[in-house]
PDB file of N, CA, C and O in Angstrom, chain B, residues numbered from 101:
ATOM      1  N   UNK B 101      94.906 132.205  86.110  1.00  0.00           N
ATOM      2  CA  UNK B 101      93.775 131.303  86.174  1.00  0.00           C
ATOM      3  C   UNK B 101      94.226 129.857  86.065  1.00  0.00           C
ATOM      4  O   UNK B 101      93.717 128.981  86.764  1.00  0.00           O
ATOM      5  N   UNK B 102      95.201 129.613  85.168  1.00  0.00           N
ATOM      6  CA  UNK B 102      95.643 128.245  84.976  1.00  0.00           C
ATOM      7  C   UNK B 102      96.395 127.715  86.195  1.00  0.00           C
ATOM      8  O   UNK B 102      96.280 126.529  86.501  1.00  0.00           O
ATOM      9  N   UNK B 103      97.143 128.531  86.885  1.00  0.00           N
ATOM     10  CA  UNK B 103      97.871 128.071  88.061  1.00  0.00           C
ATOM     11  C   UNK B 103      96.905 127.649  89.163  1.00  0.00           C
ATOM     12  O   UNK B 103      97.208 126.738  89.933  1.00  0.00           O
ATOM     13  N   UNK B 104      95.748 128.299  89.247  1.00  0.00           N
ATOM     14  CA  UNK B 104      94.735 127.935  90.226  1.00  0.00           C
ATOM     15  C   UNK B 104      94.179 126.549  89.915  1.00  0.00           C
ATOM     16  O   UNK B 104      93.979 125.747  90.827  1.00  0.00           O
ATOM     17  N   UNK B 105      93.925 126.256  88.634  1.00  0.00           N
ATOM     18  CA  UNK B 105      93.432 124.929  88.243  1.00  0.00           C
ATOM     19  C   UNK B 105      94.480 123.854  88.497  1.00  0.00           C
ATOM     20  O   UNK B 105      94.149 122.745  88.918  1.00  0.00           O
ATOM     21  N   UNK B 106      95.743 124.181  88.243  1.00  0.00           N
ATOM     22  CA  UNK B 106      96.817 123.221  88.484  1.00  0.00           C
ATOM     23  C   UNK B 106      96.954 122.919  89.972  1.00  0.00           C
ATOM     24  O   UNK B 106      97.199 121.773  90.351  1.00  0.00           O
ATOM     25  N   UNK B 107      96.799 123.930  90.812  1.00  0.00           N
ATOM     26  CA  UNK B 107      96.877 123.725  92.268  1.00  0.00           C
ATOM     27  C   UNK B 107      95.727 122.858  92.754  1.00  0.00           C
ATOM     28  O   UNK B 107      95.922 121.973  93.587  1.00  0.00           O
ATOM     29  N   UNK B 108      94.519 123.110  92.233  1.00  0.00           N
ATOM     30  CA  UNK B 108      93.362 122.305  92.637  1.00  0.00           C
ATOM     31  C   UNK B 108      93.519 120.857  92.175  1.00  0.00           C
ATOM     32  O   UNK B 108      93.172 119.924  92.899  1.00  0.00           O
ATOM     33  N   UNK B 109      94.048 120.678  90.957  1.00  0.00           N
ATOM     34  CA  UNK B 109      94.239 119.332  90.431  1.00  0.00           C
ATOM     35  C   UNK B 109      95.286 118.580  91.253  1.00  0.00           C
ATOM     36  O   UNK B 109      95.095 117.408  91.578  1.00  0.00           O
ATOM     37  N   UNK B 110      96.376 119.239  91.584  1.00  0.00           N
ATOM     38  CA  UNK B 110      97.416 118.596  92.385  1.00  0.00           C
ATOM     39  C   UNK B 110      96.899 118.274  93.780  1.00  0.00           C
ATOM     40  O   UNK B 110      97.204 117.216  94.331  1.00  0.00           O
ATOM     41  N   UNK B 111      96.120 119.184  94.350  1.00  0.00           N
ATOM     42  CA  UNK B 111      95.564 118.957  95.685  1.00  0.00           C
ATOM     43  C   UNK B 111      94.600 117.771  95.672  1.00  0.00           C
ATOM     44  O   UNK B 111      94.640 116.935  96.575  1.00  0.00           O
ATOM     45  N   UNK B 112      93.740 117.691  94.663  1.00  0.00           N
ATOM     46  CA  UNK B 112      92.808 116.558  94.559  1.00  0.00           C
ATOM     47  C   UNK B 112      93.558 115.242  94.381  1.00  0.00           C
ATOM     48  O   UNK B 112      93.177 114.220  94.953  1.00  0.00           O
ATOM     49  N   UNK B 113      94.622 115.273  93.589  1.00  0.00           N
ATOM     50  CA  UNK B 113      95.418 114.064  93.379  1.00  0.00           C
ATOM     51  C   UNK B 113      96.012 113.578  94.697  1.00  0.00           C
ATOM     52  O   UNK B 113      95.947 112.389  95.009  1.00  0.00           O
ATOM     53  N   UNK B 114      96.590 114.496  95.469  1.00  0.00           N
ATOM     54  CA  UNK B 114      97.168 114.095  96.748  1.00  0.00           C
ATOM     55  C   UNK B 114      96.102 113.625  97.732  1.00  0.00           C
ATOM     56  O   UNK B 114      96.348 112.715  98.524  1.00  0.00           O
ATOM     57  N   UNK B 115      94.942 114.227  97.689  1.00  0.00           N
ATOM     58  CA  UNK B 115      93.846 113.789  98.578  1.00  0.00           C
ATOM     59  C   UNK B 115      93.430 112.364  98.234  1.00  0.00           C
ATOM     60  O   UNK B 115      93.208 111.548  99.128  1.00  0.00           O
ATOM     61  N   UNK B 116      93.324 112.061  96.942  1.00  0.00           N
ATOM     62  CA  UNK B 116      92.957 110.704  96.523  1.00  0.00           C
ATOM     63  C   UNK B 116      94.045 109.713  96.928  1.00  0.00           C
ATOM     64  O   UNK B 116      93.736 108.637  97.441  1.00  0.00           O
ATOM     65  N   UNK B 117      95.308 110.058  96.705  1.00  0.00           N
ATOM     66  CA  UNK B 117      96.414 109.167  97.060  1.00  0.00           C
ATOM     67  C   UNK B 117      96.441 108.913  98.563  1.00  0.00           C
ATOM     68  O   UNK B 117      96.572 107.767  98.995  1.00  0.00           O
ATOM     69  N   UNK B 118      96.320 109.957  99.352  1.00  0.00           N
ATOM     70  CA  UNK B 118      96.328 109.796 100.809  1.00  0.00           C
ATOM     71  C   UNK B 118      95.107 109.023 101.299  1.00  0.00           C
ATOM     72  O   UNK B 118      95.206 108.233 102.238  1.00  0.00           O
ATOM     73  N   UNK B 119      93.958 109.248 100.668  1.00  0.00           N
ATOM     74  CA  UNK B 119      92.761 108.490 101.044  1.00  0.00           C
ATOM     75  C   UNK B 119      92.920 107.003 100.772  1.00  0.00           C
ATOM     76  O   UNK B 119      92.548 106.169 101.598  1.00  0.00           O
ATOM     77  N   UNK B 120      93.476 106.673  99.608  1.00  0.00           N
ATOM     78  CA  UNK B 120      93.706 105.263  99.295  1.00  0.00           C
ATOM     79  C   UNK B 120      94.741 104.650 100.240  1.00  0.00           C
ATOM     80  O   UNK B 120      94.589 103.506 100.668  1.00  0.00           O
ATOM     81  N   UNK B 121      95.779 105.398 100.562  1.00  0.00           N
ATOM     82  CA  UNK B 121      96.782 104.921 101.502  1.00  0.00           C
ATOM     83  C   UNK B 121      96.178 104.659 102.876  1.00  0.00           C
ATOM     84  O   UNK B 121      96.489 103.653 103.513  1.00  0.00           O
ATOM     85  N   UNK B 122      95.322 105.559 103.329  1.00  0.00           N
ATOM     86  CA  UNK B 122      94.660 105.358 104.614  1.00  0.00           C
ATOM     87  C   UNK B 122      93.741 104.143 104.582  1.00  0.00           C
ATOM     88  O   UNK B 122      93.650 103.410 105.566  1.00  0.00           O
ATOM     89  N   UNK B 123      93.061 103.924 103.464  1.00  0.00           N
ATOM     90  CA  UNK B 123      92.199 102.752 103.323  1.00  0.00           C
ATOM     91  C   UNK B 123      93.018 101.463 103.418  1.00  0.00           C
ATOM     92  O   UNK B 123      92.614 100.526 104.107  1.00  0.00           O
ATOM     93  N   UNK B 124      94.145 101.408 102.744  1.00  0.00           N
ATOM     94  CA  UNK B 124      95.000 100.218 102.786  1.00  0.00           C
ATOM     95  C   UNK B 124      95.528  99.990 104.198  1.00  0.00           C
ATOM     96  O   UNK B 124      95.523  98.860 104.686  1.00  0.00           O
ATOM     97  N   UNK B 125      95.981 101.048 104.856  1.00  0.00           N
ATOM     98  CA  UNK B 125      96.477 100.912 106.225  1.00  0.00           C
ATOM     99  C   UNK B 125      95.370 100.492 107.190  1.00  0.00           C
ATOM    100  O   UNK B 125      95.612  99.688 108.091  1.00  0.00           O
ATOM    101  N   UNK B 126      94.170 101.019 107.016  1.00  0.00           N
ATOM    102  CA  UNK B 126      93.048 100.648 107.886  1.00  0.00           C
ATOM    103  C   UNK B 126      92.688  99.172 107.709  1.00  0.00           C
ATOM    104  O   UNK B 126      92.424  98.475 108.689  1.00  0.00           O
ATOM    105  N   UNK B 127      92.678  98.694 106.457  1.00  0.00           N
ATOM    106  CA  UNK B 127      92.392  97.276 106.233  1.00  0.00           C
ATOM    107  C   UNK B 127      93.476  96.395 106.846  1.00  0.00           C
ATOM    108  O   UNK B 127      93.174  95.348 107.418  1.00  0.00           O
ATOM    109  N   UNK B 128      94.722  96.809 106.732  1.00  0.00           N
ATOM    110  CA  UNK B 128      95.812  96.050 107.330  1.00  0.00           C
ATOM    111  C   UNK B 128      95.719  96.004 108.843  1.00  0.00           C
ATOM    112  O   UNK B 128      95.916  94.950 109.447  1.00  0.00           O
ATOM    113  N   UNK B 129      95.420  97.136 109.460  1.00  0.00           N
ATOM    114  CA  UNK B 129      95.274  97.179 110.918  1.00  0.00           C
ATOM    115  C   UNK B 129      94.085  96.340 111.364  1.00  0.00           C
ATOM    116  O   UNK B 129      94.164  95.642 112.375  1.00  0.00           O
ATOM    117  N   UNK B 130      92.986  96.401 110.621  1.00  0.00           N
ATOM    118  CA  UNK B 130      91.820  95.581 110.944  1.00  0.00           C
ATOM    119  C   UNK B 130      92.174  94.104 110.904  1.00  0.00           C
ATOM    120  O   UNK B 130      91.819  93.348 111.809  1.00  0.00           O
ATOM    121  N   UNK B 131      92.873  93.697 109.853  1.00  0.00           N
ATOM    122  CA  UNK B 131      93.260  92.305 109.718  1.00  0.00           C
ATOM    123  C   UNK B 131      94.202  91.888 110.832  1.00  0.00           C
ATOM    124  O   UNK B 131      94.064  90.797 111.385  1.00  0.00           O
ATOM    125  N   UNK B 132      95.144  92.730 111.164  1.00  0.00           N
ATOM    126  CA  UNK B 132      96.131  92.394 112.183  1.00  0.00           C
ATOM    127  C   UNK B 132      95.494  92.277 113.568  1.00  0.00           C
ATOM    128  O   UNK B 132      95.783  91.329 114.299  1.00  0.00           O
ATOM    129  N   UNK B 133      94.644  93.213 113.934  1.00  0.00           N
ATOM    130  CA  UNK B 133      94.105  93.237 115.289  1.00  0.00           C
ATOM    131  C   UNK B 133      92.837  92.398 115.462  1.00  0.00           C
ATOM    132  O   UNK B 133      92.665  91.773 116.509  1.00  0.00           O
ATOM    133  N   UNK B 134      91.958  92.367 114.480  1.00  0.00           N
ATOM    134  CA  UNK B 134      90.679  91.676 114.647  1.00  0.00           C
ATOM    135  C   UNK B 134      90.777  90.220 114.225  1.00  0.00           C
ATOM    136  O   UNK B 134      90.412  89.324 114.986  1.00  0.00           O
ATOM    137  N   UNK B 135      91.274  89.977 113.003  1.00  0.00           N
ATOM    138  CA  UNK B 135      91.345  88.607 112.527  1.00  0.00           C
ATOM    139  C   UNK B 135      92.508  87.917 113.215  1.00  0.00           C
ATOM    140  O   UNK B 135      92.307  86.932 113.925  1.00  0.00           O
ATOM    141  N   UNK B 136      93.700  88.406 113.022  1.00  0.00           N
ATOM    142  CA  UNK B 136      94.881  87.946 113.729  1.00  0.00           C
ATOM    143  C   UNK B 136      95.141  86.455 113.711  1.00  0.00           C
ATOM    144  O   UNK B 136      94.459  85.699 113.020  1.00  0.00           O
ATOM    145  N   UNK B 137      96.141  86.041 114.484  1.00  0.00           N
ATOM    146  CA  UNK B 137      96.512  84.641 114.621  1.00  0.00           C
ATOM    147  C   UNK B 137      95.871  84.117 115.893  1.00  0.00           C
ATOM    148  O   UNK B 137      96.137  84.618 116.985  1.00  0.00           O
ATOM    149  N   UNK B 138      95.032  83.115 115.747  1.00  0.00           N
ATOM    150  CA  UNK B 138      94.331  82.568 116.899  1.00  0.00           C
ATOM    151  C   UNK B 138      95.124  81.482 117.598  1.00  0.00           C
ATOM    152  O   UNK B 138      94.658  80.928 118.594  1.00  0.00           O
ATOM    153  N   UNK B 139      96.301  81.167 117.107  1.00  0.00           N
ATOM    154  CA  UNK B 139      97.142  80.178 117.758  1.00  0.00           C
ATOM    155  C   UNK B 139      96.913  78.772 117.224  1.00  0.00           C
ATOM    156  O   UNK B 139      96.257  78.567 116.202  1.00  0.00           O
ATOM    157  N   UNK B 140      97.467  77.824 117.942  1.00  0.00           N
ATOM    158  CA  UNK B 140      97.383  76.426 117.549  1.00  0.00           C
ATOM    159  C   UNK B 140      95.947  75.912 117.717  1.00  0.00           C
ATOM    160  O   UNK B 140      95.320  76.184 118.740  1.00  0.00           O
ATOM    161  N   UNK B 141      95.410  75.168 116.726  1.00  0.00           N
ATOM    162  CA  UNK B 141      94.066  74.615 116.885  1.00  0.00           C
ATOM    163  C   UNK B 141      94.021  73.591 118.015  1.00  0.00           C
ATOM    164  O   UNK B 141      95.034  72.973 118.342  1.00  0.00           O
ATOM    165  N   UNK B 142      92.858  73.418 118.600  1.00  0.00           N
ATOM    166  CA  UNK B 142      92.717  72.537 119.762  1.00  0.00           C
ATOM    167  C   UNK B 142      92.501  71.082 119.379  1.00  0.00           C
ATOM    168  O   UNK B 142      92.701  70.201 120.215  1.00  0.00           O
ATOM    169  N   UNK B 143      92.103  70.801 118.154  1.00  0.00           N
ATOM    170  CA  UNK B 143      91.838  69.410 117.795  1.00  0.00           C
ATOM    171  C   UNK B 143      93.140  68.674 117.502  1.00  0.00           C
ATOM    172  O   UNK B 143      94.159  69.284 117.176  1.00  0.00           O
ATOM    173  N   UNK B 144      93.083  67.355 117.625  1.00  0.00           N
ATOM    174  CA  UNK B 144      94.247  66.517 117.334  1.00  0.00           C
ATOM    175  C   UNK B 144      93.743  65.268 116.631  1.00  0.00           C
ATOM    176  O   UNK B 144      93.189  64.371 117.267  1.00  0.00           O
ATOM    177  N   UNK B 145      93.934  65.210 115.321  1.00  0.00           N
ATOM    178  CA  UNK B 145      93.459  64.064 114.555  1.00  0.00           C
ATOM    179  C   UNK B 145      94.495  62.946 114.496  1.00  0.00           C
ATOM    180  O   UNK B 145      94.207  61.873 113.968  1.00  0.00           O
ATOM    181  N   UNK B 146      95.667  63.169 115.015  1.00  0.00           N
ATOM    182  CA  UNK B 146      96.765  62.217 114.962  1.00  0.00           C
ATOM    183  C   UNK B 146      97.123  61.896 113.524  1.00  0.00           C
ATOM    184  O   UNK B 146      96.302  62.104 112.630  1.00  0.00           O
ATOM    185  N   UNK B 147      98.292  61.408 113.281  1.00  0.00           N
ATOM    186  CA  UNK B 147      98.669  61.064 111.906  1.00  0.00           C
ATOM    187  C   UNK B 147      97.814  59.920 111.370  1.00  0.00           C
ATOM    188  O   UNK B 147      97.575  58.931 112.062  1.00  0.00           O
ATOM    189  N   UNK B 148      97.368  60.065 110.155  1.00  0.00           N
ATOM    190  CA  UNK B 148      96.563  59.047 109.496  1.00  0.00           C
ATOM    191  C   UNK B 148      97.360  58.558 108.294  1.00  0.00           C
ATOM    192  O   UNK B 148      97.905  59.376 107.553  1.00  0.00           O
ATOM    193  N   UNK B 149      97.446  57.230 108.078  1.00  0.00           N
ATOM    194  CA  UNK B 149      98.188  56.738 106.921  1.00  0.00           C
ATOM    195  C   UNK B 149      97.642  57.296 105.612  1.00  0.00           C
ATOM    196  O   UNK B 149      96.453  57.590 105.486  1.00  0.00           O
ATOM    197  N   UNK B 150      98.543  57.434 104.642  1.00  0.00           N
ATOM    198  CA  UNK B 150      98.157  58.006 103.354  1.00  0.00           C
ATOM    199  C   UNK B 150      97.257  57.084 102.548  1.00  0.00           C
ATOM    200  O   UNK B 150      96.416  57.555 101.783  1.00  0.00           O
ATOM    201  N   UNK B 151      97.420  55.787 102.708  1.00  0.00           N
ATOM    202  CA  UNK B 151      96.611  54.843 101.943  1.00  0.00           C
ATOM    203  C   UNK B 151      95.226  54.789 102.576  1.00  0.00           C
ATOM    204  O   UNK B 151      95.113  54.428 103.747  1.00  0.00           O
ATOM    205  N   UNK B 152      94.166  55.134 101.841  1.00  0.00           N
ATOM    206  CA  UNK B 152      92.834  55.205 102.448  1.00  0.00           C
ATOM    207  C   UNK B 152      92.373  53.889 103.067  1.00  0.00           C
ATOM    208  O   UNK B 152      91.669  53.908 104.077  1.00  0.00           O
ATOM    209  N   UNK B 153      92.746  52.753 102.494  1.00  0.00           N
ATOM    210  CA  UNK B 153      92.303  51.469 103.044  1.00  0.00           C
ATOM    211  C   UNK B 153      92.945  51.137 104.371  1.00  0.00           C
ATOM    212  O   UNK B 153      92.407  50.319 105.117  1.00  0.00           O
ATOM    213  N   UNK B 154      94.093  51.749 104.699  1.00  0.00           N
ATOM    214  CA  UNK B 154      94.780  51.476 105.949  1.00  0.00           C
ATOM    215  C   UNK B 154      94.329  52.407 107.072  1.00  0.00           C
ATOM    216  O   UNK B 154      94.670  52.184 108.233  1.00  0.00           O
ATOM    217  N   UNK B 155      93.593  53.411 106.748  1.00  0.00           N
ATOM    218  CA  UNK B 155      93.168  54.377 107.741  1.00  0.00           C
ATOM    219  C   UNK B 155      92.078  53.784 108.635  1.00  0.00           C
ATOM    220  O   UNK B 155      91.210  53.064 108.142  1.00  0.00           O
ATOM    221  N   UNK B 156      92.107  54.073 109.949  1.00  0.00           N
ATOM    222  CA  UNK B 156      91.026  53.596 110.812  1.00  0.00           C
ATOM    223  C   UNK B 156      89.693  54.266 110.489  1.00  0.00           C
ATOM    224  O   UNK B 156      88.642  53.803 110.933  1.00  0.00           O
ATOM    225  N   UNK B 157      89.729  55.349 109.721  1.00  0.00           N
ATOM    226  CA  UNK B 157      88.505  56.051 109.348  1.00  0.00           C
ATOM    227  C   UNK B 157      88.006  55.619 107.972  1.00  0.00           C
ATOM    228  O   UNK B 157      87.105  56.252 107.420  1.00  0.00           O
ATOM    229  N   UNK B 158      88.573  54.560 107.412  1.00  0.00           N
ATOM    230  CA  UNK B 158      88.210  54.116 106.070  1.00  0.00           C
ATOM    231  C   UNK B 158      86.768  53.610 106.041  1.00  0.00           C
ATOM    232  O   UNK B 158      86.258  53.099 107.038  1.00  0.00           O
ATOM    233  N   UNK B 159      86.119  53.760 104.884  1.00  0.00           N
ATOM    234  CA  UNK B 159      84.730  53.326 104.726  1.00  0.00           C
ATOM    235  C   UNK B 159      84.658  51.821 104.511  1.00  0.00           C
ATOM    236  O   UNK B 159      83.779  51.152 105.054  1.00  0.00           O
ATOM    237  N   UNK B 160      85.579  51.292 103.721  1.00  0.00           N
ATOM    238  CA  UNK B 160      85.549  49.889 103.362  1.00  0.00           C
ATOM    239  C   UNK B 160      86.600  49.116 104.140  1.00  0.00           C
ATOM    240  O   UNK B 160      87.628  49.663 104.541  1.00  0.00           O
ATOM    241  N   UNK B 161      86.326  47.836 104.347  1.00  0.00           N
ATOM    242  CA  UNK B 161      87.303  46.968 105.015  1.00  0.00           C
ATOM    243  C   UNK B 161      88.487  46.730 104.083  1.00  0.00           C
ATOM    244  O   UNK B 161      88.314  46.721 102.865  1.00  0.00           O
ATOM    245  N   UNK B 162      89.687  46.537 104.633  1.00  0.00           N
ATOM    246  CA  UNK B 162      90.841  46.302 103.774  1.00  0.00           C
ATOM    247  C   UNK B 162      90.709  44.990 102.999  1.00  0.00           C
ATOM    248  O   UNK B 162      90.158  44.011 103.503  1.00  0.00           O
ATOM    249  N   UNK B 163      91.213  44.987 101.788  1.00  0.00           N
ATOM    250  CA  UNK B 163      91.178  43.797 100.941  1.00  0.00           C
ATOM    251  C   UNK B 163      92.247  42.804 101.413  1.00  0.00           C
ATOM    252  O   UNK B 163      93.300  43.222 101.895  1.00  0.00           O
ATOM    253  N   UNK B 164      91.994  41.508 101.283  1.00  0.00           N
ATOM    254  CA  UNK B 164      93.005  40.544 101.723  1.00  0.00           C
ATOM    255  C   UNK B 164      94.262  40.593 100.848  1.00  0.00           C
ATOM    256  O   UNK B 164      95.369  40.396 101.351  1.00  0.00           O
ATOM    257  N   UNK B 165      94.105  40.851  99.554  1.00  0.00           N
ATOM    258  CA  UNK B 165      95.236  40.944  98.642  1.00  0.00           C
ATOM    259  C   UNK B 165      95.066  42.234  97.839  1.00  0.00           C
ATOM    260  O   UNK B 165      94.517  42.198  96.737  1.00  0.00           O
ATOM    261  N   UNK B 166      95.512  43.344  98.352  1.00  0.00           N
ATOM    262  CA  UNK B 166      95.203  44.626  97.715  1.00  0.00           C
ATOM    263  C   UNK B 166      95.994  44.925  96.459  1.00  0.00           C
ATOM    264  O   UNK B 166      95.631  45.845  95.725  1.00  0.00           O
ATOM    265  N   UNK B 167      97.057  44.191  96.179  1.00  0.00           N
ATOM    266  CA  UNK B 167      97.877  44.498  95.015  1.00  0.00           C
ATOM    267  C   UNK B 167      97.186  44.063  93.736  1.00  0.00           C
ATOM    268  O   UNK B 167      96.661  42.952  93.662  1.00  0.00           O
ATOM    269  N   UNK B 168      97.180  44.911  92.747  1.00  0.00           N
ATOM    270  CA  UNK B 168      96.583  44.599  91.445  1.00  0.00           C
ATOM    271  C   UNK B 168      97.674  44.201  90.466  1.00  0.00           C
ATOM    272  O   UNK B 168      97.784  44.763  89.377  1.00  0.00           O
ATOM    273  N   UNK B 169      98.470  43.233  90.864  1.00  0.00           N
ATOM    274  CA  UNK B 169      99.534  42.734  90.017  1.00  0.00           C
ATOM    275  C   UNK B 169      99.405  41.226  89.900  1.00  0.00           C
ATOM    276  O   UNK B 169      98.806  40.574  90.755  1.00  0.00           O
ATOM    277  N   UNK B 170      99.962  40.691  88.856  1.00  0.00           N
ATOM    278  CA  UNK B 170      99.942  39.230  88.701  1.00  0.00           C
ATOM    279  C   UNK B 170     100.973  38.629  89.648  1.00  0.00           C
ATOM    280  O   UNK B 170     102.074  39.149  89.825  1.00  0.00           O
ATOM    281  N   UNK B 171     100.585  37.554  90.226  1.00  0.00           N
ATOM    282  CA  UNK B 171     101.517  36.875  91.122  1.00  0.00           C
ATOM    283  C   UNK B 171     100.762  36.052  92.155  1.00  0.00           C
ATOM    284  O   UNK B 171      99.592  35.715  91.969  1.00  0.00           O
ATOM    285  N   UNK B 172     101.432  35.741  93.220  1.00  0.00           N
ATOM    286  CA  UNK B 172     100.872  34.882  94.257  1.00  0.00           C
ATOM    287  C   UNK B 172      99.679  35.550  94.925  1.00  0.00           C
ATOM    288  O   UNK B 172      99.854  36.493  95.697  1.00  0.00           O
ATOM    289  N   UNK B 173      98.473  35.079  94.644  1.00  0.00           N
ATOM    290  CA  UNK B 173      97.196  35.532  95.245  1.00  0.00           C
ATOM    291  C   UNK B 173      96.914  37.012  95.012  1.00  0.00           C
ATOM    292  O   UNK B 173      96.121  37.608  95.740  1.00  0.00           O
ATOM    293  N   UNK B 174      97.536  37.600  94.032  1.00  0.00           N
ATOM    294  CA  UNK B 174      97.292  39.004  93.749  1.00  0.00           C
ATOM    295  C   UNK B 174      96.709  39.209  92.386  1.00  0.00           C
ATOM    296  O   UNK B 174      96.755  40.324  91.868  1.00  0.00           O
ATOM    297  N   UNK B 175      96.159  38.178  91.775  1.00  0.00           N
ATOM    298  CA  UNK B 175      95.632  38.285  90.427  1.00  0.00           C
ATOM    299  C   UNK B 175      94.248  38.916  90.439  1.00  0.00           C
ATOM    300  O   UNK B 175      93.639  39.088  89.383  1.00  0.00           O
TER     301      UNK B 175
END
């Protein structure tokens, strides 16, 4: 009687393991084939300077003396 229970338990364990493995493989295949790599994007924003005030897309006009240091016209 006990060997029958052990066989059923082992069989259920393998069924669960194989089911989870199939689920992982199915998700991977879905991601690979459906989502996939769509290639290079079509837009081109061109390089934009790192300083926000120098960017052509800046909200505010550039300051005449942007440095916040003491000195010639930068006070």
